[in-house]
BAMI-35582 format. One record per residue (C-alpha): x, y, z; residue in three letters; residue number from 1. Coordinates in pm, 1 decimal. Layout:
SITE, X, Y, Z, ALA, NUM .
...
This chain:
SITE, 25897.4, -493.0, -727.0, MET, 1 .
SITE, 25853.1, -327.3, -1059.5, ASN, 2 .
SITE, 25821.2, -535.0, -1392.8, GLN, 3 .
SITE, 26147.4, -504.0, -1588.4, LYS, 4 .
SITE, 26076.7, -352.4, -1910.8, VAL, 5 .
SITE, 26199.3, -576.7, -2157.7, ARG, 6 .
SITE, 26000.8, -463.9, -2504.9, LYS, 7 .
SITE, 26032.2, -137.3, -2705.0, ALA, 8 .
SITE, 25759.9, -54.2, -2938.5, VAL, 9 .
SITE, 25951.1, 175.5, -3235.3, PHE, 10 .
SITE, 25590.2, 322.0, -3447.5, PRO, 11 .
SITE, 25741.7, 349.9, -3829.4, ALA, 12 .
SITE, 25452.4, 301.1, -4072.7, GLY, 13 .
SITE, 25456.1, 658.2, -4165.3, GLY, 14 .
SITE, 25455.3, 798.1, -4489.3, LEU, 15 .
SITE, 25699.5, 1017.3, -4464.0, GLY, 16 .
SITE, 25570.0, 1296.6, -4656.3, THR, 17 .
SITE, 25870.7, 1530.0, -4531.1, ARG, 18 .
SITE, 26111.4, 1397.5, -4733.7, PHE, 19 .
SITE, 25934.4, 1341.4, -5070.0, LEU, 20 .
SITE, 26068.4, 1289.7, -5333.9, PRO, 21 .
SITE, 26325.3, 1064.7, -5094.7, ALA, 22 .
SITE, 26022.2, 843.9, -4892.1, THR, 23 .
SITE, 25873.1, 755.1, -5272.0, LYS, 24 .
SITE, 26107.1, 485.5, -5245.8, VAL, 25 .
SITE, 26275.0, 454.5, -4948.3, ILE, 26 .
SITE, 26077.8, 462.3, -4566.6, PRO, 27 .
SITE, 26209.9, 795.3, -4437.1, LYS, 28 .
SITE, 26369.6, 579.0, -4089.8, GLU, 29 .
SITE, 26607.3, 436.8, -4345.3, MET, 30 .
SITE, 26764.6, 745.3, -4462.2, LEU, 31 .
SITE, 27099.3, 762.7, -4346.9, ALA, 32 .
SITE, 27227.3, 1019.1, -4098.8, LEU, 33 .
SITE, 27593.6, 953.4, -4211.6, VAL, 34 .
SITE, 27626.2, 617.2, -4236.1, ASP, 35 .
SITE, 27340.5, 381.6, -4060.7, LYS, 36 .
SITE, 26994.9, 412.7, -4128.3, PRO, 37 .
SITE, 26719.1, 637.2, -3866.6, VAL, 38 .
SITE, 26615.2, 386.0, -3690.1, ILE, 39 .
SITE, 26883.8, 178.5, -3592.0, GLN, 40 .
SITE, 27026.0, 484.7, -3358.0, TYR, 41 .
SITE, 26706.6, 421.1, -3204.9, GLY, 42 .
SITE, 26755.7, 33.2, -3185.5, VAL, 43 .
SITE, 27095.1, 122.4, -3038.0, GLU, 44 .
SITE, 26955.9, 289.9, -2790.8, GLU, 45 .
SITE, 26757.4, 43.4, -2681.2, ALA, 46 .
SITE, 26951.1, -267.4, -2700.9, ILE, 47 .
SITE, 27213.5, 11.2, -2425.1, ASN, 48 .
SITE, 26910.9, 8.9, -2220.0, SER, 49 .
SITE, 26893.3, -336.4, -2146.6, GLY, 50 .
SITE, 26580.0, -329.4, -2400.1, ILE, 51 .
SITE, 26575.7, -785.7, -2521.4, GLU, 52 .
SITE, 26299.3, -719.6, -2737.2, HIS, 53 .
SITE, 26195.4, -503.3, -3065.0, ILE, 54 .
SITE, 25894.6, -476.4, -3162.2, ILE, 55 .
SITE, 25905.6, -246.9, -3515.5, ILE, 56 .
SITE, 25560.1, -171.8, -3623.1, ILE, 57 .
SITE, 25548.6, -148.2, -4042.5, THR, 58 .
SITE, 25333.1, -12.9, -4299.5, GLY, 59 .
SITE, 25295.7, -102.5, -4695.4, ARG, 60 .
SITE, 25648.6, 23.9, -4887.6, GLY, 61 .
SITE, 25858.1, -77.6, -4495.1, LYS, 62 .
SITE, 26023.8, -397.7, -4628.8, GLY, 63 .
SITE, 26388.0, -248.9, -4640.0, ALA, 64 .
SITE, 26455.8, -247.7, -4263.7, MET, 65 .
SITE, 26326.1, -576.0, -4224.2, GLU, 66 .
SITE, 26559.0, -686.7, -4487.6, ASP, 67 .
SITE, 26847.2, -438.3, -4327.0, HIS, 68 .
SITE, 26780.5, -608.8, -3945.4, PHE, 69 .
SITE, 26781.0, -928.1, -4121.1, ASP, 70 .
SITE, 27115.7, -1156.8, -4242.9, HIS, 71 .
SITE, 27248.1, -1024.4, -4571.5, SER, 72 .
SITE, 27423.8, -1431.0, -4714.8, TYR, 73 .
SITE, 27491.6, -1267.6, -5061.6, GLU, 74 .
SITE, 27666.7, -947.8, -4895.7, LEU, 75 .
SITE, 27861.7, -1143.4, -4622.6, ASP, 76 .
SITE, 27959.2, -1388.6, -4866.6, ALA, 77 .
SITE, 28112.7, -1170.4, -5071.6, THR, 78 .
SITE, 28277.1, -942.7, -4876.1, LEU, 79 .
SITE, 28445.1, -1293.9, -4691.1, GLU, 80 .
SITE, 28555.6, -1362.2, -5026.6, ARG, 81 .
SITE, 28711.3, -1046.3, -5099.9, ARG, 82 .
SITE, 28870.8, -1045.0, -4721.7, GLY, 83 .
SITE, 28681.4, -715.1, -4676.7, LYS, 84 .
SITE, 28672.6, -837.8, -4283.6, THR, 85 .
SITE, 28609.1, -455.9, -4140.5, GLU, 86 .
SITE, 28276.2, -417.5, -4384.1, LEU, 87 .
SITE, 28173.2, -813.2, -4245.5, LEU, 88 .
SITE, 28167.1, -756.5, -3909.5, ALA, 89 .
SITE, 27962.9, -438.1, -3955.2, VAL, 90 .
SITE, 27756.6, -621.0, -4208.4, SER, 91 .
SITE, 27717.6, -924.2, -3959.2, LYS, 92 .
SITE, 27678.3, -702.4, -3671.2, GLY, 93 .
SITE, 27366.8, -523.3, -3803.4, VAL, 94 .
SITE, 27167.2, -843.2, -3828.1, SER, 95 .
SITE, 27229.8, -998.0, -3463.3, SER, 96 .
SITE, 27152.8, -682.1, -3274.3, LEU, 97 .
SITE, 26826.6, -713.3, -3152.0, ALA, 98 .
SITE, 26577.3, -990.2, -3145.4, ARG, 99 .
SITE, 26325.3, -843.1, -3339.0, ILE, 100 .
SITE, 25902.7, -910.7, -3470.6, SER, 101 .
SITE, 25720.9, -647.6, -3706.3, TYR, 102 .
SITE, 25380.9, -604.1, -3693.9, VAL, 103 .
SITE, 25210.3, -451.2, -4053.8, ARG, 104 .
SITE, 24938.9, -157.3, -3918.7, GLN, 105 .
SITE, 24746.2, -177.7, -4239.3, LYS, 106 .
SITE, 24612.5, 210.8, -4264.7, GLU, 107 .
SITE, 24818.0, 475.9, -4046.0, PRO, 108 .
SITE, 24517.9, 526.6, -3811.4, LEU, 109 .
SITE, 24733.3, 755.8, -3602.1, GLY, 110 .
SITE, 25034.9, 665.6, -3323.2, LEU, 111 .
SITE, 24795.6, 536.0, -3067.0, GLY, 112 .
SITE, 24670.3, 272.6, -3279.3, HIS, 113 .
SITE, 25071.3, 241.1, -3442.2, ALA, 114 .
SITE, 25063.2, 119.2, -3051.7, VAL, 115 .
SITE, 24823.4, -25.0, -2983.1, LEU, 116 .
SITE, 24914.7, -282.5, -3300.8, CYS, 117 .
SITE, 25173.5, -409.1, -3075.4, ALA, 118 .
SITE, 24945.9, -516.6, -2827.5, LYS, 119 .
SITE, 24979.1, -877.1, -2863.8, GLU, 120 .
SITE, 25372.6, -924.3, -2846.7, LEU, 121 .
SITE, 25407.8, -669.4, -2557.4, VAL, 122 .
SITE, 25137.5, -849.2, -2342.4, GLY, 123 .
SITE, 25084.5, -741.0, -2016.2, GLY, 124 .
SITE, 25413.2, -602.7, -1904.4, GLU, 125 .
SITE, 25546.4, -269.0, -1938.4, PRO, 126 .
SITE, 25710.1, -138.5, -2217.8, PHE, 127 .
SITE, 25912.8, 145.3, -2402.8, ALA, 128 .
SITE, 25814.7, 360.2, -2721.7, VAL, 129 .
SITE, 26071.3, 469.7, -2894.8, ILE, 130 .
SITE, 26038.2, 720.6, -3205.0, LEU, 131 .
SITE, 26241.3, 703.4, -3462.2, PRO, 132 .
SITE, 26262.9, 1049.6, -3545.3, ASP, 133 .
SITE, 26330.6, 1217.7, -3187.2, ASP, 134 .
SITE, 26754.8, 1060.5, -3217.7, VAL, 135 .
SITE, 26921.6, 1199.6, -2842.1, ILE, 136 .
SITE, 27312.7, 1154.0, -2835.5, ASP, 137 .
SITE, 27357.8, 1126.9, -2450.5, ALA, 138 .
SITE, 27636.3, 927.4, -2236.5, GLU, 139 .
SITE, 27374.7, 755.4, -2056.0, VAL, 140 .
SITE, 27119.1, 658.5, -2353.1, PRO, 141 .
SITE, 26798.1, 779.7, -2281.8, CYS, 142 .
SITE, 26554.6, 509.2, -2272.1, LEU, 143 .
SITE, 26836.5, 370.5, -1988.1, LYS, 144 .
SITE, 26756.7, 732.5, -1767.0, GLN, 145 .
SITE, 26455.6, 676.0, -1796.2, MET, 146 .
SITE, 26374.6, 291.0, -1696.4, ILE, 147 .
SITE, 26612.5, 393.6, -1447.0, ASP, 148 .
SITE, 26306.3, 596.8, -1347.5, ILE, 149 .
SITE, 26048.8, 361.6, -1383.1, PHE, 150 .
SITE, 26265.2, 141.7, -1176.9, ASP, 151 .
SITE, 26201.3, 363.3, -906.6, GLU, 152 .
SITE, 25892.0, 539.1, -942.8, LYS, 153 .
SITE, 25705.2, 225.7, -1081.2, GLY, 154 .
SITE, 25499.2, 479.5, -1314.7, GLY, 155 .
SITE, 25528.4, 533.2, -1638.4, SER, 156 .
SITE, 25833.9, 781.7, -1790.3, VAL, 157 .
SITE, 25753.6, 1047.3, -2039.2, ILE, 158 .
SITE, 26072.6, 1186.1, -2206.2, ALA, 159 .
SITE, 26013.8, 1550.7, -2130.8, THR, 160 .
SITE, 26259.9, 1867.5, -2277.1, ALA, 161 .
SITE, 26274.4, 2218.1, -2149.1, THR, 162 .
SITE, 26132.8, 2434.8, -2447.5, VAL, 163 .
SITE, 26082.0, 2795.7, -2401.6, GLU, 164 .
SITE, 25919.5, 3041.4, -2601.1, GLY, 165 .
SITE, 25702.4, 3037.0, -2841.9, PRO, 166 .
SITE, 25863.3, 2714.2, -2972.8, ALA, 167 .
SITE, 25651.1, 2502.3, -2698.8, ILE, 168 .
SITE, 25324.1, 2509.3, -2935.3, SER, 169 .
SITE, 25448.9, 2289.3, -3157.3, ALA, 170 .
SITE, 25482.3, 1974.4, -2892.0, TYR, 171 .
SITE, 25227.2, 1841.2, -2683.9, GLY, 172 .
SITE, 25365.8, 2012.2, -2341.2, CYS, 173 .
SITE, 25314.3, 1832.4, -1959.5, LEU, 174 .
SITE, 25072.3, 2027.3, -1710.8, ALA, 175 .
SITE, 25213.7, 1941.0, -1301.3, GLY, 176 .
SITE, 25527.6, 2037.8, -1131.1, ALA, 177 .
SITE, 25863.4, 1942.5, -1024.2, MET, 178 .
SITE, 25966.3, 1762.8, -820.9, ASP, 179 .
SITE, 26126.5, 1890.4, -515.3, LYS, 180 .
SITE, 26401.7, 1610.2, -503.8, GLN, 181 .
SITE, 26427.1, 1565.8, -792.3, ASN, 182 .
SITE, 26412.3, 1880.9, -1062.5, PRO, 183 .
SITE, 26449.9, 1651.8, -1355.0, ARG, 184 .
SITE, 26089.7, 1455.7, -1273.5, ILE, 185 .
SITE, 25790.9, 1611.8, -1368.2, PHE, 186 .
SITE, 25500.4, 1516.4, -1165.0, ASN, 187 .
SITE, 25210.1, 1501.4, -1445.2, THR, 188 .
SITE, 24850.8, 1631.2, -1354.2, THR, 189 .
SITE, 24762.8, 1681.3, -1723.7, GLY, 190 .
SITE, 24913.1, 1763.1, -2111.2, MET, 191 .
SITE, 24769.2, 1955.9, -2405.0, VAL, 192 .
SITE, 24888.5, 1893.9, -2761.8, GLU, 193 .
SITE, 25052.4, 2174.1, -2904.6, LYS, 194 .
SITE, 24856.6, 2461.0, -2707.8, PRO, 195 .
SITE, 24925.5, 2837.4, -2781.5, LYS, 196 .
SITE, 25237.5, 2941.8, -2638.8, PHE, 197 .
SITE, 25041.5, 3206.3, -2351.6, GLU, 198 .
SITE, 24765.5, 2871.7, -2266.0, GLU, 199 .
SITE, 25112.7, 2628.4, -2206.5, ALA, 200 .
SITE, 25087.5, 2406.7, -1885.4, PRO, 201 .
SITE, 25469.4, 2416.3, -1833.2, SER, 202 .
SITE, 25773.1, 2414.8, -2038.0, LYS, 203 .
SITE, 25800.0, 2086.6, -2062.0, GLN, 204 .
SITE, 25753.9, 1953.5, -2403.4, ALA, 205 .
SITE, 25703.3, 1600.8, -2504.3, ILE, 206 .
SITE, 25977.7, 1430.1, -2653.2, ILE, 207 .
SITE, 25938.9, 1037.9, -2862.2, GLY, 208 .
SITE, 26065.7, 874.5, -2564.7, ARG, 209 .
SITE, 25797.0, 672.7, -2335.7, TYR, 210 .
SITE, 25763.3, 385.8, -2105.3, ILE, 211 .
SITE, 25378.0, 302.9, -2057.7, LEU, 212 .
SITE, 25232.7, 25.5, -1861.8, THR, 213 .
SITE, 25048.6, -260.8, -1997.4, PRO, 214 .
SITE, 24688.5, -58.2, -1923.3, ARG, 215 .
SITE, 24743.6, 176.9, -2189.0, ILE, 216 .
SITE, 24625.0, -84.3, -2430.6, PHE, 217 .
SITE, 24253.6, -122.2, -2321.5, ALA, 218 .
SITE, 24276.0, 224.9, -2266.8, LEU, 219 .
SITE, 24393.4, 322.6, -2712.0, LEU, 220 .
SITE, 24112.3, -8.4, -2744.4, GLU, 221 .
SITE, 23823.4, 247.9, -2580.5, GLU, 222 .
SITE, 24021.6, 543.4, -2703.7, THR, 223 .
SITE, 23763.9, 738.4, -3032.2, LYS, 224 .
SITE, 23936.3, 868.6, -3308.4, PRO, 225 .
SITE, 23980.1, 1203.6, -3291.2, GLY, 226 .
SITE, 24126.5, 1431.8, -3678.1, ALA, 227 .
SITE, 24141.0, 1251.9, -3964.0, GLY, 228 .
SITE, 24031.5, 933.0, -3783.9, GLY, 229 .
SITE, 24347.3, 873.2, -3611.0, GLU, 230 .
SITE, 24373.1, 739.7, -3294.7, ILE, 231 .
SITE, 24664.5, 977.9, -3059.8, GLN, 232 .
SITE, 24855.7, 844.8, -2774.3, LEU, 233 .
SITE, 24791.2, 1164.0, -2588.9, THR, 234 .
SITE, 24428.1, 1104.0, -2537.4, ASP, 235 .
SITE, 24521.9, 717.5, -2451.7, GLY, 236 .
SITE, 24772.5, 865.3, -2169.9, ILE, 237 .
SITE, 24525.3, 1103.3, -2035.8, ARG, 238 .
SITE, 24301.6, 848.8, -1988.8, ALA, 239 .
SITE, 24631.9, 651.7, -1812.8, LEU, 240 .
SITE, 24647.3, 980.5, -1569.7, LEU, 241 .
SITE, 24320.6, 946.5, -1446.5, LYS, 242 .
SITE, 24402.9, 543.2, -1310.4, GLU, 243 .
SITE, 24797.2, 564.1, -1268.7, GLU, 244 .
SITE, 25060.1, 840.9, -1150.1, LYS, 245 .
SITE, 25313.3, 955.9, -1459.3, ILE, 246 .
SITE, 25652.4, 1157.3, -1512.3, TYR, 247 .
SITE, 25803.7, 1372.6, -1712.9, GLY, 248 .
SITE, 26165.5, 1293.0, -1699.2, TYR, 249 .
SITE, 26381.8, 1596.1, -1787.4, THR, 250 .
SITE, 26628.2, 1356.8, -1990.0, PHE, 251 .
SITE, 27009.9, 1448.4, -2021.0, GLU, 252 .
SITE, 27138.4, 1458.0, -2382.8, GLY, 253 .
SITE, 27112.8, 1656.3, -2681.2, LYS, 254 .
SITE, 26772.7, 1513.1, -2864.7, ARG, 255 .
SITE, 26755.0, 1587.2, -3298.5, TYR, 256 .
SITE, 26403.6, 1600.0, -3463.9, ASP, 257 .
SITE, 26552.8, 1384.7, -3757.3, VAL, 258 .
SITE, 26209.5, 1366.5, -3899.3, GLY, 259 .
SITE, 26250.6, 1721.5, -3976.4, ASP, 260 .
SITE, 26532.6, 1848.3, -4285.5, LYS, 261 .
SITE, 26706.6, 2084.8, -4106.3, PHE, 262 .
SITE, 26710.6, 1866.1, -3853.1, GLY, 263 .
SITE, 26888.1, 1642.1, -4024.8, MET, 264 .
SITE, 27103.0, 1811.3, -4113.9, LEU, 265 .
SITE, 27197.5, 1946.7, -3791.3, GLU, 266 .
SITE, 27242.5, 1576.0, -3680.5, ALA, 267 .
SITE, 27422.0, 1484.3, -3995.7, THR, 268 .
SITE, 27709.1, 1777.1, -3965.5, VAL, 269 .
SITE, 27710.7, 1702.0, -3553.9, GLU, 270 .
SITE, 27760.7, 1319.1, -3540.7, PHE, 271 .
SITE, 27997.3, 1368.9, -3866.4, ALA, 272 .
SITE, 28244.1, 1591.2, -3650.3, LEU, 273 .
SITE, 28235.0, 1352.1, -3367.2, LYS, 274 .
SITE, 28330.4, 1083.7, -3520.5, ARG, 275 .
SITE, 28687.5, 957.7, -3471.9, GLU, 276 .
SITE, 28806.3, 754.3, -3843.5, ASP, 277 .
SITE, 28661.7, 1197.2, -4015.6, PHE, 278 .
SITE, 28588.5, 1433.6, -3774.1, GLY, 279 .
SITE, 28856.6, 1620.5, -3741.3, GLU, 280 .
SITE, 28912.8, 1615.0, -4158.8, ARG, 281 .
SITE, 28513.9, 1692.9, -4187.3, PHE, 282 .
SITE, 28587.7, 1984.9, -3936.9, ARG, 283 .
SITE, 28916.8, 2170.6, -4160.9, GLU, 284 .
SITE, 28659.2, 2120.3, -4479.7, TYR, 285 .
SITE, 28415.0, 2352.9, -4286.5, LEU, 286 .
SITE, 28631.2, 2597.9, -4159.9, LYS, 287 .
SITE, 28723.6, 2662.5, -4501.7, GLY, 288 .
SITE, 28363.9, 2695.8, -4694.8, LEU, 289 .
SITE, 28298.4, 3112.6, -4737.6, LYS, 290 .
SITE, 28001.2, 3135.7, -4554.0, LEU, 291 .
């Protein structure tokens, strides 16, 4: 029987240069998508998928994330004194979302290195990795879908999306073949980082969700740094693939790349339109624009 996936690692030590000057002081993971910071969407996805322990890999200038998920006694006391019960519930809800630990990545040495920083807290059990830049809107949380596949198959699972045409060159891409029993499962034989369109081994692009076995840590420790002195998670997964089965999984839902300015705008509009409190009003506003 497989061990339960109880822990999720959030690499959040990057500099966020694509959103300068906003990210000069504010961590990119704390930029608001409507009225919640980006990282909170991933944390809520993890909790709603049965994750019990969140491990956030931070870096210099990322203290706002710790403050966000902590109790704010002054704010809560002020809201309570003013009778703002609904806002007080929102504030307390954030600080009681999950058990959260933080590990400092002293240098931005790549995604593989960020995951490796969680080794001691993860221990010898399977775990999830969620990249906060990928916000996924799904009826059943994306990570929950992946955990179900892990429980069924027993091997590491990588979230994928089908990408048509030259756009595949912006992604890591899996090689292999679709499973005959379940067309959402991809039996992986290899992976290529940002291939040329004509050289892409499939249309299965890697999205920022992973379930990995603990063997990945030893393999990442053996992985030599690549360009820029960074340890790449993809290299570690390639080594893992030589020892264990790895499955791609085409999740049900829509992914937004909120690490990109256009992706953030797209997500903001679509999430706002779904809001019960002002979605219809916002829809009428958009209809009235002279575009």
